[in-house]
Residue frames as qw, qx, qy, qz and C-alpha x, y, z in Angstrom:
[[0.887, 0.231, 0.370, -0.151, 34.66, 32.11, 15.83],
 [0.538, -0.252, 0.605, 0.531, 37.18, 30.50, 13.50],
 [0.327, 0.551, -0.262, -0.721, 37.26, 32.11, 10.03],
 [0.125, 0.162, -0.915, -0.347, 37.55, 28.69, 8.39],
 [0.132, 0.362, 0.886, -0.259, 34.36, 27.53, 10.10],
 [0.293, 0.629, 0.232, -0.682, 32.52, 30.69, 8.98],
 [0.262, 0.469, -0.570, -0.622, 33.70, 30.25, 5.39],
 [0.024, -0.020, -0.992, -0.126, 32.73, 26.59, 5.42],
 [0.215, 0.503, 0.709, -0.445, 29.24, 27.48, 6.69],
 [0.309, 0.625, -0.067, -0.714, 28.80, 30.17, 4.05],
 [0.170, 0.301, -0.806, -0.481, 29.85, 27.79, 1.30],
 [0.071, 0.233, 0.967, -0.079, 27.34, 25.19, 2.49],
 [0.261, 0.608, 0.473, -0.582, 24.53, 27.78, 2.58],
 [0.278, 0.588, -0.316, -0.691, 25.28, 29.26, -0.84],
 [0.193, 0.201, -0.884, -0.374, 25.75, 25.96, -2.65],
 [0.129, 0.278, 0.912, -0.271, 22.91, 24.36, -0.71],
 [0.356, 0.599, 0.305, -0.649, 20.47, 27.08, -1.82],
 [0.297, 0.497, -0.539, -0.612, 21.63, 26.60, -5.42],
 [0.244, 0.098, -0.939, -0.223, 21.05, 22.84, -5.47],
 [0.361, 0.103, 0.664, -0.647, 17.90, 22.85, -3.32],
 [0.681, 0.308, -0.100, -0.657, 15.53, 22.47, -6.34],
 [0.428, 0.304, -0.836, -0.159, 17.19, 19.13, -7.05],
 [0.092, -0.027, -0.923, 0.372, 15.59, 17.71, -3.90],
 [0.512, -0.010, 0.069, -0.856, 11.98, 18.82, -4.40],
 [0.877, 0.033, -0.317, -0.359, 11.08, 15.33, -5.58],
 [0.611, -0.553, 0.547, -0.147, 12.09, 12.77, -2.90],
 [0.942, 0.190, 0.269, 0.059, 12.59, 10.19, -5.66],
 [0.484, 0.821, -0.258, 0.157, 15.44, 12.21, -7.18],
 [0.860, -0.323, 0.030, 0.394, 18.89, 10.81, -6.49],
 [0.327, 0.859, -0.142, 0.366, 21.40, 13.68, -6.36],
 [0.847, -0.331, -0.190, 0.370, 24.61, 12.81, -4.56],
 [0.319, -0.839, 0.164, 0.410, 27.49, 14.97, -3.27],
 [0.524, -0.120, 0.594, 0.598, 29.50, 13.67, -6.24],
 [0.302, 0.673, 0.571, 0.360, 26.80, 15.06, -8.57],
 [0.143, -0.966, -0.135, 0.165, 27.06, 18.42, -6.78],
 [0.490, -0.537, 0.399, 0.559, 30.83, 18.43, -7.30],
 [0.464, 0.214, 0.657, 0.554, 30.43, 17.68, -11.02],
 [0.158, 0.820, 0.497, 0.236, 27.70, 20.26, -11.64],
 [0.264, -0.916, -0.024, 0.301, 29.38, 23.05, -9.67],
 [0.481, -0.395, 0.485, 0.614, 32.59, 22.53, -11.63],
 [0.366, 0.308, 0.687, 0.548, 30.98, 22.28, -15.07],
 [0.042, 0.816, 0.519, 0.250, 28.37, 25.01, -14.62],
 [0.228, -0.972, -0.044, -0.042, 30.14, 27.51, -12.35],
 [0.561, 0.594, -0.409, 0.406, 33.83, 26.61, -12.49],
 [0.426, -0.662, 0.428, -0.444, 33.89, 25.98, -8.72],
 [0.628, 0.186, -0.750, 0.094, 35.93, 23.02, -7.50],
 [0.629, -0.552, 0.223, -0.500, 34.40, 21.65, -4.27],
 [0.034, 0.297, -0.936, 0.185, 35.81, 18.95, -2.06],
 [0.422, -0.288, -0.829, -0.226, 33.58, 15.98, -1.32],
 [0.264, -0.416, -0.665, 0.561, 32.98, 17.21, 2.25],
 [0.110, 0.236, 0.012, -0.966, 31.97, 20.65, 0.98],
 [0.416, -0.071, -0.619, -0.662, 29.49, 19.03, -1.40],
 [0.405, -0.326, -0.847, 0.115, 28.15, 16.78, 1.37],
 [0.115, -0.382, -0.472, 0.786, 27.61, 19.77, 3.70],
 [0.242, 0.128, -0.264, -0.925, 25.87, 21.61, 0.85],
 [0.436, -0.222, -0.787, -0.377, 23.49, 18.68, 0.38],
 [0.331, -0.404, -0.743, 0.418, 22.70, 18.59, 4.09],
 [0.011, 0.321, 0.187, -0.928, 22.06, 22.35, 4.09],
 [0.321, -0.020, -0.531, -0.784, 19.80, 22.05, 1.02],
 [0.438, -0.338, -0.826, -0.109, 17.73, 19.37, 2.74],
 [0.240, -0.411, -0.571, 0.669, 17.52, 21.44, 5.91],
 [0.126, 0.204, -0.089, -0.967, 16.40, 24.54, 3.97],
 [0.407, -0.089, -0.654, -0.632, 13.83, 22.49, 2.08],
 [0.588, -0.337, -0.725, -0.122, 12.42, 20.28, 4.84],
 [0.379, -0.742, 0.112, -0.541, 13.05, 22.36, 7.93],
 [0.059, -0.414, 0.796, -0.438, 14.04, 21.23, 11.40],
 [0.358, -0.184, -0.913, -0.066, 12.64, 17.89, 12.66],
 [0.041, -0.336, -0.656, 0.674, 11.07, 19.63, 15.68],
 [0.323, 0.272, -0.081, -0.903, 9.10, 21.94, 13.37],
 [0.435, 0.017, -0.767, -0.472, 7.80, 18.91, 11.49],
 [0.275, -0.281, -0.879, 0.268, 6.51, 17.28, 14.68],
 [0.069, 0.320, 0.388, -0.861, 4.88, 20.55, 15.77],
 [0.370, 0.125, -0.393, -0.833, 2.72, 20.53, 12.63],
 [0.187, -0.097, -0.970, -0.119, 1.12, 17.18, 13.42],
 [0.135, 0.411, 0.720, -0.543, -1.79, 18.22, 15.70],
 [0.375, 0.529, -0.010, -0.761, -3.15, 20.69, 13.12],
 [0.280, 0.292, -0.775, -0.485, -2.47, 18.24, 10.29],
 [0.058, -0.175, -0.979, 0.083, -4.41, 15.45, 12.00],
 [0.258, 0.496, 0.482, -0.675, -7.31, 17.82, 12.72],
 [0.395, 0.491, -0.313, -0.711, -7.51, 18.74, 9.03],
 [0.169, 0.123, -0.945, -0.250, -7.30, 15.07, 8.05],
 [0.121, 0.336, 0.864, -0.354, -10.34, 14.28, 10.20],
 [0.334, 0.591, 0.225, -0.699, -12.32, 17.14, 8.63],
 [0.330, 0.495, -0.533, -0.602, -11.28, 16.35, 5.06],
 [0.442, 0.086, -0.868, -0.209, -11.74, 12.59, 5.30],
 [0.607, -0.298, 0.311, -0.668, -14.82, 12.05, 7.51],
 [0.974, -0.047, -0.018, -0.221, -14.94, 8.54, 8.89],
 [0.610, 0.491, -0.542, 0.307, -11.16, 8.14, 8.97],
 [0.781, -0.598, -0.109, 0.142, -9.25, 6.90, 12.02],
 [0.475, 0.608, -0.290, 0.566, -6.30, 9.19, 12.74],
 [0.697, -0.700, -0.144, 0.063, -4.54, 9.17, 16.10],
 [0.371, 0.653, -0.412, 0.516, -1.56, 10.99, 17.56],
 [0.792, -0.565, -0.221, 0.070, -0.04, 9.75, 20.83],
 [0.239, 0.721, -0.418, 0.498, 2.57, 11.50, 22.98],
 [0.555, -0.135, -0.671, 0.473, 4.32, 10.75, 26.25],
 [0.348, -0.813, -0.419, 0.205, 3.44, 12.59, 29.46],
 [0.385, -0.534, 0.121, 0.743, 6.41, 14.86, 28.67],
 [0.477, 0.773, 0.091, -0.408, 4.76, 15.75, 25.32],
 [0.119, -0.479, 0.748, 0.443, 7.31, 13.73, 23.33],
 [0.691, 0.285, -0.358, -0.560, 6.18, 11.98, 20.15],
 [0.554, -0.186, 0.803, -0.116, 5.32, 8.27, 20.34],
 [0.377, 0.245, 0.851, 0.273, 2.96, 7.18, 17.55],
 [0.357, 0.409, -0.069, -0.837, 0.99, 8.59, 14.60],
 [0.370, 0.198, 0.902, 0.103, -1.66, 6.35, 12.99],
 [0.385, 0.374, -0.152, -0.830, -3.64, 7.02, 9.79],
 [0.280, 0.252, 0.905, 0.197, -6.40, 4.94, 8.17],
 [0.212, 0.160, -0.173, -0.949, -8.26, 7.07, 5.61],
 [0.626, 0.279, 0.479, -0.549, -11.98, 6.60, 4.97],
 [0.614, 0.519, -0.395, -0.444, -11.31, 5.82, 1.29],
 [0.303, 0.307, -0.901, 0.041, -9.45, 2.67, 2.36],
 [0.297, 0.014, 0.782, -0.547, -11.83, 1.79, 5.20],
 [0.683, 0.361, 0.189, -0.606, -14.87, 1.83, 2.91],
 [0.598, 0.496, -0.549, -0.309, -13.03, -0.14, 0.20],
 [0.111, -0.349, 0.905, -0.217, -11.93, -2.88, 2.61],
 [0.684, 0.135, 0.503, -0.511, -15.45, -4.39, 2.61],
 [0.812, 0.517, -0.018, -0.269, -14.97, -5.45, -1.02],
 [0.345, 0.629, -0.695, 0.052, -11.53, -7.03, -0.64],
 [0.813, -0.098, -0.570, 0.064, -10.50, -10.49, 0.52],
 [0.553, -0.809, 0.062, -0.192, -10.11, -10.51, 4.34],
 [0.872, -0.054, -0.064, 0.482, -6.33, -10.88, 4.18],
 [0.047, -0.988, 0.115, -0.089, -4.03, -8.20, 5.61],
 [0.812, 0.134, -0.203, 0.531, -0.23, -8.03, 5.42],
 [0.306, -0.951, 0.029, -0.016, 1.43, -5.90, 8.13],
 [0.795, 0.212, -0.130, 0.553, 5.06, -4.86, 7.91],
 [0.326, -0.907, 0.005, 0.265, 7.52, -2.50, 9.55],
 [0.725, 0.430, 0.034, 0.537, 10.38, -0.67, 7.87],
 [0.492, -0.467, -0.148, 0.720, 13.08, 1.69, 9.16],
 [0.229, 0.960, 0.155, 0.034, 12.92, 5.42, 8.48],
 [0.729, 0.185, -0.021, 0.659, 16.05, 7.28, 7.39],
 [0.049, -0.903, -0.067, -0.421, 15.41, 10.65, 9.01],
 [0.142, 0.573, -0.542, 0.597, 17.52, 12.28, 11.71],
 [0.524, -0.336, 0.488, -0.612, 15.19, 11.04, 14.45],
 [0.075, 0.105, -0.984, -0.118, 14.92, 7.58, 12.85],
 [0.615, 0.130, 0.377, -0.680, 11.77, 5.69, 13.85],
 [0.233, 0.075, 0.945, 0.217, 9.74, 2.96, 12.15],
 [0.523, 0.145, -0.148, -0.827, 6.83, 3.05, 9.69],
 [0.356, 0.123, 0.917, -0.132, 4.28, 0.25, 10.12],
 [0.426, 0.191, -0.359, -0.808, 1.92, -0.44, 7.22],
 [0.519, 0.189, 0.802, -0.227, -1.13, -2.65, 6.68],
 [0.324, 0.370, -0.484, -0.723, -2.12, -3.64, 3.14],
 [0.697, 0.203, 0.659, -0.195, -4.45, -5.95, 1.28],
 [0.190, -0.054, 0.731, 0.653, -5.17, -6.95, -2.34],
 [0.485, 0.372, 0.152, -0.777, -7.98, -5.53, -4.47],
 [0.811, 0.357, 0.411, -0.213, -10.02, -7.12, -7.30],
 [0.574, 0.756, -0.303, -0.085, -7.29, -6.36, -9.82],
 [0.940, -0.063, -0.152, 0.299, -4.77, -8.35, -7.78],
 [0.410, 0.503, -0.245, 0.721, -2.78, -5.25, -6.78],
 [0.351, -0.185, -0.602, 0.693, -2.05, -3.60, -3.42],
 [0.248, -0.783, -0.293, -0.489, -4.59, -1.56, -1.50],
 [0.270, 0.193, -0.566, 0.755, -2.90, 0.31, 1.42],
 [0.446, -0.637, -0.613, -0.139, -5.17, 0.21, 4.47],
 [0.438, -0.898, -0.046, 0.001, -3.25, 2.04, 7.19],
 [0.633, 0.399, -0.333, 0.574, 0.15, 3.46, 8.06],
 [0.599, -0.794, -0.106, 0.007, 1.68, 4.30, 11.40],
 [0.437, 0.606, -0.427, 0.510, 4.91, 6.09, 12.33],
 [0.766, -0.625, -0.149, 0.025, 6.32, 5.00, 15.69],
 [0.135, -0.891, 0.431, -0.050, 9.39, 6.08, 17.62],
 [0.030, -0.450, 0.892, 0.023, 10.65, 2.48, 17.84],
 [0.746, 0.000, -0.533, -0.400, 9.51, -1.03, 16.94],
 [0.010, -0.194, 0.868, -0.456, 8.61, -2.98, 20.07],
 [0.100, -0.377, -0.920, 0.036, 5.73, -4.89, 21.63],
 [0.047, 0.584, 0.448, -0.676, 4.08, -1.68, 22.85],
 [0.194, 0.422, -0.309, -0.830, 4.14, -0.03, 19.41],
 [0.203, -0.063, -0.886, -0.412, 2.74, -3.15, 17.73],
 [0.058, -0.466, -0.823, 0.318, 0.00, -3.39, 20.36],
 [0.128, 0.571, 0.193, -0.788, -0.98, 0.24, 19.85],
 [0.183, 0.248, -0.610, -0.730, -0.97, -0.21, 16.07],
 [0.189, -0.225, -0.930, -0.222, -3.34, -3.18, 16.25],
 [0.009, 0.528, 0.639, -0.559, -5.64, -1.34, 18.67],
 [0.220, 0.522, -0.082, -0.820, -6.07, 1.50, 16.17],
 [0.203, 0.135, -0.801, -0.547, -6.37, -0.93, 13.28],
 [0.052, -0.356, -0.923, 0.137, -9.14, -2.76, 15.14],
 [0.147, 0.576, 0.375, -0.711, -11.01, 0.51, 15.60],
 [0.271, 0.462, -0.374, -0.757, -10.84, 1.17, 11.85],
 [0.473, 0.231, -0.722, -0.449, -11.41, -2.34, 10.47],
 [0.864, -0.266, -0.071, -0.422, -12.90, -4.48, 13.24],
 [0.772, -0.445, 0.452, -0.038, -11.72, -7.66, 14.95],
 [0.214, 0.608, -0.710, -0.283, -8.65, -9.25, 13.37],
 [0.457, -0.058, 0.878, -0.130, -10.06, -12.69, 14.19],
 [0.662, 0.563, 0.405, -0.286, -12.39, -12.24, 11.21],
 [0.552, 0.792, -0.247, -0.082, -9.46, -11.83, 8.82],
 [0.907, -0.032, -0.025, 0.419, -6.05, -13.29, 8.10],
 [0.035, -0.976, 0.214, -0.030, -3.42, -10.88, 9.40],
 [0.894, 0.116, -0.098, 0.422, 0.12, -11.79, 8.41],
 [0.262, -0.953, 0.134, 0.071, 2.52, -9.78, 10.54],
 [0.824, 0.291, -0.091, 0.477, 6.02, -9.40, 9.13],
 [0.310, -0.944, 0.099, 0.054, 7.80, -7.42, 11.77],
 [0.344, 0.744, -0.553, 0.146, 11.54, -6.97, 11.92],
 [0.192, -0.412, 0.834, -0.314, 11.59, -9.69, 14.55],
 [0.471, 0.129, 0.819, -0.302, 8.69, -11.99, 13.64],
 [0.364, -0.020, -0.617, -0.697, 6.34, -13.52, 11.12],
 [0.197, 0.146, 0.814, -0.527, 2.97, -14.19, 12.74],
 [0.268, -0.325, -0.687, -0.592, -0.45, -15.32, 11.54],
 [0.234, -0.057, 0.491, -0.837, -3.26, -13.83, 13.65],
 [0.721, 0.219, 0.338, -0.564, -6.12, -15.79, 12.05],
 [0.405, -0.079, 0.868, 0.277, -6.77, -18.71, 9.74],
 [0.589, 0.652, 0.209, -0.430, -8.57, -17.28, 6.70],
 [0.791, 0.278, 0.402, 0.368, -7.67, -18.65, 3.28],
 [0.061, -0.829, 0.154, 0.534, -5.08, -16.26, 1.82],
 [0.643, 0.195, 0.581, 0.458, -4.59, -17.85, -1.62],
 [0.384, 0.750, 0.302, 0.446, -3.71, -15.24, -4.30],
 [0.202, -0.968, 0.093, -0.121, -2.39, -12.85, -1.66],
 [0.809, 0.226, -0.266, 0.472, 1.38, -13.02, -2.05],
 [0.521, -0.801, -0.144, 0.259, 2.76, -11.70, 1.23],
 [0.589, -0.312, 0.229, 0.709, 6.29, -11.00, -0.03],
 [0.311, 0.459, 0.468, 0.688, 5.04, -9.23, -3.19],
 [0.202, -0.891, -0.352, -0.204, 2.84, -6.84, -1.22],
 [0.566, -0.728, 0.010, 0.386, 5.61, -5.94, 1.24],
 [0.575, -0.117, 0.359, 0.726, 8.32, -5.56, -1.39],
 [0.233, 0.616, 0.483, 0.577, 6.12, -3.49, -3.71],
 [0.252, -0.930, -0.241, -0.115, 5.07, -1.00, -1.05],
 [0.625, -0.594, 0.124, 0.491, 8.60, -0.72, 0.36],
 [0.521, 0.158, 0.410, 0.732, 9.85, 0.09, -3.14],
 [0.052, 0.789, 0.420, 0.446, 7.20, 2.80, -3.58],
 [0.390, -0.913, -0.089, -0.085, 8.03, 4.47, -0.24],
 [0.823, -0.037, -0.108, 0.556, 11.80, 4.02, -0.35],
 [0.328, 0.386, -0.034, 0.861, 12.67, 7.67, -0.99],
 [0.381, -0.706, -0.196, -0.564, 9.82, 9.01, 1.14],
 [0.803, -0.488, -0.295, 0.172, 11.28, 7.34, 4.22],
 [0.551, 0.071, -0.149, 0.818, 14.04, 9.98, 4.17],
 [0.105, -0.634, -0.198, -0.740, 11.48, 12.78, 4.71],
 [0.106, -0.144, 0.587, -0.790, 10.63, 14.42, 8.03],
 [0.157, 0.281, 0.913, -0.252, 7.51, 13.00, 9.67],
 [0.380, 0.593, 0.281, -0.652, 5.06, 15.66, 8.44],
 [0.368, 0.539, -0.501, -0.568, 6.29, 15.38, 4.85],
 [0.017, 0.105, -0.990, -0.094, 6.29, 11.58, 5.08],
 [0.285, 0.412, 0.770, -0.396, 2.65, 11.48, 6.23],
 [0.409, 0.658, 0.032, -0.632, 1.66, 13.95, 3.54],
 [0.196, 0.410, -0.777, -0.435, 3.53, 11.92, 0.93],
 [0.108, 0.125, 0.984, -0.063, 1.58, 8.82, 1.99],
 [0.359, 0.560, 0.504, -0.550, -1.71, 10.72, 1.81],
 [0.399, 0.643, -0.265, -0.598, -1.08, 12.07, -1.69],
 [0.071, 0.277, -0.923, -0.257, 0.26, 8.69, -2.80],
 [0.232, 0.279, 0.904, -0.229, -2.91, 6.99, -1.58],
 [0.413, 0.645, 0.243, -0.595, -5.14, 9.56, -3.27],
 [0.308, 0.570, -0.557, -0.520, -3.28, 9.21, -6.56],
 [0.044, -0.112, 0.991, 0.065, -3.32, 5.42, -6.26],
 [0.336, 0.419, 0.743, -0.401, -7.07, 5.40, -5.54],
 [0.419, 0.661, -0.026, -0.621, -7.87, 7.71, -8.43],
 [0.220, 0.445, -0.769, -0.403, -5.85, 5.56, -10.86],
 [0.123, 0.067, 0.987, -0.082, -7.56, 2.38, -9.65],
 [0.409, 0.534, 0.506, -0.541, -11.01, 3.93, -9.99],
 [0.419, 0.626, -0.319, -0.575, -10.27, 4.96, -13.58],
 [0.108, 0.283, -0.930, -0.208, -8.94, 1.46, -14.29],
 [0.287, 0.256, 0.869, -0.312, -12.08, -0.10, -12.82],
 [0.470, 0.626, 0.221, -0.582, -14.29, 2.10, -15.01],
 [0.394, 0.605, -0.534, -0.440, -12.24, 1.03, -18.02],
 [0.143, -0.152, 0.978, 0.001, -12.65, -2.67, -17.26],
 [0.648, 0.119, -0.177, -0.731, -15.41, -4.43, -19.22],
 [0.529, 0.045, -0.846, -0.048, -14.90, -8.05, -18.16],
 [0.702, -0.573, -0.327, -0.266, -16.83, -9.67, -15.33],
 [0.799, -0.456, -0.119, 0.375, -13.62, -10.24, -13.34],
 [0.148, -0.911, 0.268, 0.277, -10.70, -7.95, -12.64],
 [0.497, 0.706, -0.476, -0.168, -7.73, -8.15, -15.00],
 [0.052, -0.483, 0.865, -0.123, -5.52, -10.60, -13.10],
 [0.525, 0.047, 0.782, -0.331, -8.32, -13.03, -12.30],
 [0.725, 0.563, 0.090, -0.386, -9.88, -12.81, -15.75],
 [0.369, 0.657, -0.644, -0.134, -6.50, -13.67, -17.26],
 [0.220, -0.267, 0.915, -0.205, -6.21, -16.71, -14.96],
 [0.671, 0.301, 0.529, -0.423, -9.74, -17.79, -15.86],
 [0.641, 0.647, -0.245, -0.332, -8.93, -17.58, -19.57],
 [0.149, 0.519, -0.841, 0.005, -5.88, -19.78, -19.00],
 [0.415, -0.021, 0.845, -0.336, -8.00, -22.32, -17.12],
 [0.704, 0.481, 0.217, -0.476, -10.61, -22.22, -19.87],
 [0.493, 0.620, -0.562, -0.238, -7.98, -23.08, -22.49],
 [0.034, -0.326, 0.930, -0.166, -6.78, -26.01, -20.37],
 [0.568, 0.139, 0.637, -0.503, -10.34, -27.24, -19.91],
 [0.634, 0.470, -0.254, -0.558, -10.86, -27.69, -23.63],
 [0.421, 0.367, -0.822, -0.111, -8.90, -30.98, -23.71],
 [0.237, -0.111, 0.842, -0.471, -10.80, -32.57, -20.81],
 [0.443, -0.252, -0.738, -0.443, -13.58, -35.15, -21.08],
 [0.324, -0.210, 0.472, -0.793, -16.41, -35.03, -18.57],
 [0.407, -0.279, -0.852, -0.177, -18.70, -37.65, -17.09],
 [0.405, -0.436, 0.143, -0.791, -21.67, -36.64, -14.94],
 [0.205, -0.073, -0.933, 0.288, -22.39, -38.70, -11.81],
 [0.007, -0.688, -0.656, 0.311, -25.20, -36.45, -10.51],
 [0.218, 0.915, 0.271, 0.203, -26.43, -32.96, -11.33],
 [0.172, -0.960, 0.212, -0.059, -23.63, -31.43, -9.28],
 [0.597, -0.521, 0.573, 0.207, -20.87, -34.05, -9.24],
 [0.751, 0.635, -0.148, -0.105, -18.76, -34.61, -12.35],
 [0.780, -0.318, 0.363, 0.399, -15.59, -36.45, -13.25],
 [0.369, 0.872, -0.248, -0.207, -13.11, -34.53, -15.42],
 [0.920, -0.046, 0.288, 0.263, -10.73, -36.84, -17.26],
 [0.190, 0.896, -0.370, -0.159, -7.29, -35.59, -18.32],
 [0.430, 0.469, -0.771, -0.019, -5.49, -38.53, -19.95],
 [0.593, -0.130, -0.782, 0.140, -4.97, -41.02, -17.15],
 [0.086, -0.038, -0.539, 0.837, -5.83, -38.49, -14.42],
 [0.266, -0.613, -0.673, -0.318, -9.36, -38.27, -13.02],
 [0.057, 0.078, -0.369, 0.924, -10.64, -35.28, -11.03],
 [0.154, -0.601, -0.784, 0.028, -13.91, -35.16, -9.06],
 [0.001, -0.200, 0.000, -0.980, -15.74, -31.83, -9.22],
 [0.108, -0.613, -0.754, 0.208, -18.65, -30.89, -6.93],
 [0.106, 0.475, 0.236, 0.841, -20.21, -27.73, -8.30],
 [0.467, -0.748, -0.400, -0.252, -22.66, -27.40, -5.41],
 [0.657, -0.684, -0.069, 0.310, -19.88, -27.09, -2.80],
 [0.326, 0.913, -0.234, 0.069, -17.44, -25.45, -5.27],
 [0.541, -0.591, 0.592, 0.091, -14.74, -28.06, -4.69],
 [0.794, 0.486, -0.349, -0.107, -12.44, -30.14, -6.86],
 [0.934, -0.294, 0.034, 0.199, -10.07, -32.98, -5.96],
 [0.628, 0.451, -0.099, 0.626, -7.23, -30.85, -7.42],
 [0.428, -0.576, -0.390, 0.577, -7.87, -28.39, -4.51],
 [0.251, 0.069, 0.192, 0.946, -7.43, -25.38, -6.81],
 [0.212, -0.588, -0.554, -0.550, -11.17, -24.66, -7.09],
 [0.531, -0.747, -0.399, 0.016, -11.77, -24.26, -3.34],
 [0.593, -0.402, -0.085, 0.693, -8.42, -22.65, -2.50],
 [0.234, 0.059, 0.278, 0.930, -8.36, -20.05, -5.28],
 [0.272, 0.596, 0.551, -0.516, -12.13, -19.56, -5.18],
 [0.361, 0.581, -0.350, -0.640, -11.88, -19.38, -8.96],
 [0.932, 0.230, 0.156, -0.234, -13.09, -22.04, -11.39],
 [0.412, -0.464, 0.713, 0.327, -10.27, -24.47, -12.13],
 [0.280, 0.278, -0.701, -0.593, -9.96, -26.21, -15.56],
 [0.089, -0.171, -0.981, 0.000, -11.90, -29.23, -14.27],
 [0.168, 0.535, 0.579, -0.592, -14.75, -27.08, -12.92],
 [0.292, 0.510, -0.225, -0.777, -14.93, -25.15, -16.19],
 [0.206, 0.099, -0.888, -0.399, -15.14, -28.42, -18.12],
 [0.002, 0.373, 0.892, -0.253, -18.00, -29.53, -15.85],
 [0.210, 0.579, 0.272, -0.740, -19.76, -26.21, -16.30],
 [0.274, 0.362, -0.550, -0.701, -19.44, -26.47, -20.06],
 [0.118, -0.111, -0.978, -0.129, -20.91, -29.97, -19.86],
 [0.031, 0.561, 0.725, -0.399, -23.91, -28.49, -17.99],
 [0.203, 0.603, 0.405, 0.657, -24.06, -25.54, -20.41],
 [0.389, -0.869, -0.281, 0.124, -23.60, -23.19, -17.45],
 [0.340, 0.782, -0.205, 0.481, -21.42, -20.08, -17.10],
 [0.622, 0.028, -0.533, 0.572, -18.71, -19.48, -14.50],
 [0.083, -0.615, 0.085, -0.779, -20.05, -16.30, -12.86],
 [0.718, -0.566, -0.010, -0.405, -21.63, -18.04, -9.87],
 [0.955, -0.170, -0.103, 0.220, -18.48, -20.07, -9.21],
 [0.518, 0.389, -0.222, 0.728, -15.94, -17.28, -8.62],
 [0.353, -0.462, -0.477, 0.659, -15.28, -15.23, -5.51],
 [0.115, 0.920, 0.358, 0.112, -17.21, -11.92, -5.54],
 [0.404, -0.775, 0.143, 0.465, -13.98, -10.28, -4.39],
 [0.504, -0.121, 0.560, 0.646, -12.52, -10.80, -7.89],
 [0.357, 0.676, 0.611, 0.205, -15.26, -9.02, -9.84],
 [0.231, 0.402, 0.169, 0.870, -15.29, -5.67, -11.62],
 [0.402, -0.749, -0.338, -0.405, -18.21, -4.69, -9.39],
 [0.725, -0.576, -0.189, 0.328, -16.08, -5.20, -6.27],
 [0.555, 0.052, 0.075, 0.827, -13.30, -3.16, -7.85],
 [0.033, -0.605, -0.267, -0.749, -15.69, -0.25, -8.48],
 [0.595, -0.731, -0.289, -0.168, -17.08, -0.50, -4.96],
 [0.754, -0.272, -0.182, 0.569, -13.58, -0.57, -3.47],
 [0.383, -0.042, 0.061, 0.921, -12.74, 2.84, -4.87],
 [0.024, -0.709, -0.537, -0.456, -16.13, 4.54, -5.11],
 [0.413, -0.773, -0.309, 0.370, -15.55, 6.48, -1.86],
 [0.408, -0.212, 0.214, 0.862, -12.90, 8.51, -3.68],
 [0.038, 0.416, 0.546, 0.726, -15.49, 9.67, -6.21],
 [0.350, -0.762, -0.533, -0.114, -18.07, 10.43, -3.52],
 [0.527, -0.609, -0.192, 0.561, -15.60, 12.27, -1.30],
 [0.340, -0.322, 0.232, 0.853, -13.92, 14.47, -3.87],
 [0.023, 0.451, 0.570, 0.687, -16.96, 15.39, -5.95],
 [0.405, -0.802, -0.290, -0.330, -18.59, 16.71, -2.75],
 [0.511, 0.230, -0.492, 0.666, -15.63, 18.12, -0.77],
 [0.427, -0.674, -0.493, 0.348, -15.91, 19.23, 2.82],
 [0.149, 0.919, 0.109, 0.348, -16.18, 23.02, 2.82],
 [0.249, -0.917, 0.269, -0.157, -13.07, 24.86, 3.96],
 [0.736, -0.461, 0.478, 0.133, -10.66, 21.93, 3.86],
 [0.855, 0.396, 0.244, 0.227, -9.82, 21.14, 0.23],
 [0.295, 0.907, -0.220, 0.202, -7.53, 24.18, -0.08],
 [0.490, -0.681, 0.541, -0.052, -5.30, 22.53, 2.56],
 [0.595, -0.118, 0.768, 0.207, -5.07, 19.34, 0.50],
 [0.501, 0.583, -0.215, -0.603, -5.20, 20.36, -3.20],
 [0.884, 0.170, 0.433, 0.046, -5.61, 17.47, -5.67]]
């Protein structure tokens, strides 16, 4: 074997083991140029860019292992997931030659919380950056605070009609028929609406962009580490949301309460005339708006679309000396927010014996 090759390999191993701690956190950005700079300043060693690049690759290999080893961990990992999160839907599919195809995860903490969220789901696919590439499909909704609630994630070997079909089959098993919800599919080749449920307040692009930003660095991990990153991320996210819900003392979640306060301020300048007990006319200068409190509609369309009292509805309610609570979607309330995340409290205050040591909090 060529002496130069041996020396090059040794250099990569030695330097790679020295810089390996820099890559423990997948969010850390530590480039070959950074390796060159640190090795020169701290050890007086002048590396070429290629030497530094090989050292980075060796560090990642030492830290994350071989891709094949990562795939081999999946059967045991999915078994432990099922035991630790009873009621979850986790599926691993292989080819007849035992090659990896798909890995789907919908944890029970998300499944139980879905009941208290608006029936709007945004599905997206994004490329992975590992050696074996692949695609991660995600399904997300919006909770009572107006922020993302991840529902399911799926790693597939490639994005095609078969992988999308399999994803929706597993999603249906976890969450029921998609005809009862609005599913907005933003694949790399399509944007598709699977149902016609009002999705006001659910900003499709915001949900996709926010989750992609959160998982950007994790998409460089091997499949086992990626799935574990998503699990811990979801646990941390759920715990934070539960604490936020317990610290909320308004009837509505933060985002919707803020919007209601804005509408209330706008309603102060309106004059109201009652036609019947439930039908009122809100007058704003030369503009007239018809409000029907019984059907929760207003001629401005905001009341029925947002399912939150618009300024004209609030003016009518004030005229009737009535509060807004019965005229807002229950999905926006603090109670829904608590219910969305209560499974986390129930699950991790009464852990399944013999499994928590595998997934320490």
